[in-house]
N, C-alpha and C positions, 0 to 999 in steps of 0.2 A: 409435513408440510417440504419443501426441500426451498427453502428459501435463500440458499446461500449458490446456487446457479443462477440467480435472476433474470435469466432468460439473454442477458447478454457479455458479450468477452469481458472478463476482465481489464482492468485501467491499465495497467504495463504489466505484461506477461512475458516472457523471452519466448517459453513454446508457441506464443501465438504468431511469431515474426519467423520462425528459423528456416533458413531458406529462402528467404524473400530478401528481391532486391527494392531499395527503399529509392523513395525521388527524395529529392532537397528538403520537400515541406514536409513529408513523413518522418525524418530523419530529424529535422528543430521538431516538430509534434511530439517525436520521442523523447527527446535530449528536455521538452516542457516538461512533461510528465515525469521526468528521471526528477528533476527539479523541485516538482512540487511531490511528491513522497519522499523527498531527504529526510523530512522529521525521524520518518521510521527507518528508511533503508535504504543503506548504496545500489547505486543503478548496479545492474547484472555484469556490464563493461568493464566498472569503476572494481568491480568485485574479481572479476577474471584479471585485472589489472595488475590487480594488488597479489594474487594468487601465484603469477609471474613473476615478479620481480623479489618475492620473498619467499621463494622455495626453494631455494638452495642456500640461507642468511639463517634458517635454522629457528626463527622468531616465528611466537603466536601468531597469527591473524589477528587484528582486529575485530571489533566487532562487526558485523555486516545486516545486518537487525537492530533495530531497538523497540523498548516495550513501548505499547500505544500508552501517553497518558489524557490527560485533559488537554493538558496546553497542545500536547503535536496533532489530539486530533482535531483542533480549532484551525489550526496551521494550515492541515491538509485540505480540509474542508472547507476553506478559505478562495478555492478552487470552482468553480461556479461549472462546469466540467463532469467532476468530480459526484458522482450519488450515493455510495455507500463504502463504509468501512468495517472488514468482519474482522473481530479479534476477541481473544481468549480473555483481556485486561477490560476492567473496566473503569471506564472513562468520565463516567457520567450520562447525561443529555435522555437518560433511559432508552437505551437501547431494547431491542428483540429480541429475547434471550432463547439460542435451541435446547428444548428441553429433550428431545428424542436422543435416545441411546446412540451411540457409536460415536466415532471420531472429532465429529463436529459439538458434542453435549456441553451445554455449558458457554459456547460461545456466542458472543454479541456481535448482534449487524446494527451500526449504527446509520441511520441517515443524514448525511449531510447536510440535506433541506434542515431539516431540524435543527442542527447544531446553527446554520449560518442564521435563521430565523430569530432562535434563543438567543442571539449575541446580537441581532439586530434590535430586540426588544427590549436590550441593556442602557 
């Protein structure tokens, strides 16, 4: 079972928009999604800007991704348009675990509906 595919595009991936000319509405939506994912990762445009500005400074770039925690899973799942989060970290909420051999072995699939439902029940 390949549940990592989920039959639809990722929430926010640069490869899905390479070479595309955005409308204002699309640019606003990409920015909104970037803001939703801030607890987990810096947006691609922010990473690239950081790399350009620091390339000659000799300083090490700060982390662009952060590990999934119980708290930041709650934060990102607060967006009703986000359906799933996939991570190797354990953050509670009874995720589906990928048990098959391969690159995704032992990764977790978090259903944001389940996260939102658990929070509304408390």
